[in-house]
N, C-alpha and C positions, 0 to 999 in steps of 0.2 A: 287837535279837537279832543275834547275830553271822551273817554270811553262810554261815560254815562249818558252823554247828550246826544240824541240824534239830530241831523240837520233839519231845519225847518224848510218847507217848501217856500218858494217865493210867492209873495201875495200877488194876487191877480187885480187887474184894473188899475186905475190911476191914484188911488188913495195911497198916500206915504205910509210907510211902515213906522213901527216905534221907533223912537229915537232915545239916546242917553242910556239911563239904567234899564228902562223897558226893552231896549233894543239888545242889551247884554243878557237880560233874563230871557228873552225870546230865543237868543242863540244857545243858551246853556241852562235850560230850566232846572234840570235836576242839581246841577253844581249850585246854582242860585238857591234853590231850596235848602241844600246842605249848609250853605254858609249862614244862610238865616237861622237855621235850626240849632247848629252848633254854636254861634256866636251868642245868641240869646238863651237857649235852652241848657247847654253846659253849666254856666253859671247857677242857673235856677235849680237844677237837679244835684248841683254840688253842695247845696245849703246843709242837707242832713249829714253828710260826711263832715264839713266843716264845723258845724255844731257837735257832732259826736266826739270830735277830737279836740274841742276847746278853742279852735281858730276863732269861731264867731261865739258870743255869749249867748246865754239862754238854755244851755243844756241841750241834749240830744232831742232832735225832732223826727217823727215818723216821716218816711219817704213818700207815702201814698199821695198826701196833698200836692207834693211838687211833681210827681209824675203826672198826676191829673192835670196840673196847670201846664205843664209841658205839652200834653196832648191837645188840650181844649184852647189854650191861648198862644202857644207858639207854632206847633206842627200842622194842626188843621188850617189855621189862618194863612200860614205860609203856602202850603199845598193849594189851596183855594184861590190865593192871590197869584201865584205863578201860573196855575192853570188859565185864569183869566187873562193874563198877558199874553199867554202863548196861544191859546185856543179860542178864547172869547167866552162871554158869559154863558152861551148854551152848553159849552163843555162843563162849566161849574155845575149847572142844573143837572146834567147828566150824571156826573160824579155823585151828586147828592141824591138824585133819584136811585142809583144803585145801591145807597147805603141803606134804603127801606125796601129794596126789591124783596118781596117774600114769596113770589110766585116761582118756585121751581119744585122739582119731583118730590113727592111724599117720601121716597126712599132716601133722598138726600136730606130732608128734614130730619127723619130717624137718624142717619149717620151723623150729622153735626151736633146733634143733642146728646145722642147716647153711646156712639160707638167708642169714643175714648175712655169715658169713665168705665164702661162695662168691660172692654178689653183690658184695662189696667187692673180691674178688681179680678178678672178671671186669671190673669197671669200671676198675680199675686196669690191667689187661692191654689192654684196648680203647683206653685213653687213652695207651698207649705205655710203661707201666712194665714193667720186667723181672720175670719170675717166677723167683724163685731156688729151684731144686729140687736143689742139690748136697748137701745133708744133709736130704732130704725126710723120712725116717722119725724121725729124732731131733727135727727141728722140730714134726712133727705129734704125736709122743708128748709132747713138752714141753708143747704147747699144749693138748692134751687134759687131761694132769695139772693145769695152771693152772686150766682152766675148771671142772674138777670140784672142785678144792679151793676156789676162790672161790664156787661155788654152795653148798657145804656149810658154808662158815664165814660167808659174808657175804650173798650176793645172795638166797639162799632166804628168810632172816630179815628182810632189809632189805624184800624185796616182800611179806612177810607183813604187815609194818607200812605200807608205802605203798599197794601195791595192794589187799591184802587189808582193811585196817583204815579208812586214810584215805581213799583215792580211791574204795573201794567205797561208803562212806558218802555222799560227796559225790555220786557218780553216781546214787544212788537218789533224791536230792533235785534235782539240777540238770541230769542229762543227762551223756552221755559227755564231749563236747568242754569243757564248762565244768568237769567235774570234773578232768580232765586239767590244764588251764590252772590252775586253783586249787591242785592238789597240786604243781604245778610250782614254785610260789613256795616254800613251806617245804622242800620236797626240795632246791632250790638253797640256800636260807639255811643249812640244817644244815651244807653243805660250805663255806659262805662263808669261814671262818677259814684253810682250807687254802689259799686263793688267796693268802695274805699270807706264804708261806714263802720266796717267791723276791723279785724286783726289786720295791722298793716305789715305784717311779716311778708318777706318776698315770696315764700312758699305758697301761703294760702291765697295771696292776691293772684299770683301767676295762674293758680288752678281755677280760680273764679273767673279771671278774664278769659281763659281757654275755654271753659264750660260756656260763658256767655256766647262765644262765637259759635260754638258746636250748635248750642240751642238755636241760635240764629239762623243758621243753615236749615235745620230741622223744620223750624216753625215756618220759615219761608217757603220750603217745599211743600209742607202740609197745607198751608193756606193757598198757596197758588193752585195746587191740585183741587181744592175745594172750590175755588172761583172758577176754574175750568169746567168742573162738573155742575155748577149751578147757573150757568149762563151768565157769569159776571156779578152775581149777587155779592155784594160786600157785608150785608147782613150775615149770610152764611160764613163769610170769613170771620166776622167778629165773634159769632156763636162757637165756631170751631176753635178759635183762639181761647175763648173763655173756658170751654170745656176741657181743653188741654191743661190750663192751669189749674181747673178744680181736679183733674187726675193726677197732677204732678206736685203741686205746691203743699208744703208743710201746713198743717191745719185746714186744709181744704176738704172737700167732700170725700175723696177716696182715702185720703190720709185718716179721715175720722172713722172711716169703715174699715179699714184694713190695719191690722195689727202689726207690729214688728218694725217700724220706723217709716221714714218718708219714701213713698213709692216712686221714686224717680227713674230707676232702670226700668221698671214696668211701663211707666208713662212713655218712656222714649221708644221702647219697643213697639207699645201700642200705636205711637203717632207713625213709627216707620211702616207698620203694617197698614194702617188707615191710608197713608200716601199712596202706598204701592197699589192697594186695591182701587183706591180712587183714580189712579192714572190708568189701571187696566179696564176699569169700566168705562172711562172716558174714551179709550182707544178701541173698544170693542166695536165691531161692525153692528150697524143697526138694521 
């Protein structure tokens, strides 16, 4: 039996269980999901790399439309279908309900919206970076619009898949840390073709792939801790993923505010501090 897939309990009553393909999906839901996503998704997100290096005609294409299509047209439908096969339509409705679950503690709202950008900025300033405030209002407005857009279009649905469907199933069987580590592998693999859009030299590619897996573990721990602290809200998971990107990515909010280069190291440190604090708060006696 696959490490990923928990055994399904026997169905009660006289109604026959699923047969054929549906029976195999019911026995191995996560494996079935990964097969669907990698077989369909990898060719899709490989298009930018293939056009960048002239394998496909038309010149280099941006990767954003392809990652969006991967999320909305491949991963989300696959997760919902597998959930329906394994657990029924009520489970699908519950998963989607968690994607709009906004009722969680005000402190958690403040944390998922503000903690990562503010911590990253603070770490950068303490290390000697310059805080650029010349066009503060415009920068903040642009950053907020970017975060909201990325949550609504990508990260909410991406975390419905990874945090709600995949990592949640693993956590029920293997526990928090193992679930985060196991989820980080396919989470990184899905994004692997995007690492080949630039320099194809062995050194840079190896570094990029290694960083992808490290980021995968960090993000899965951070998102998992957030879901635990917000009573299962996948909206919170999408928000914290988006604010991490706003703190880390080149040309994003924190990069625009902090001089001296992309703030990756500060963002990683901020995410580690956030995750540790989230887990401590979650375990604190009430």
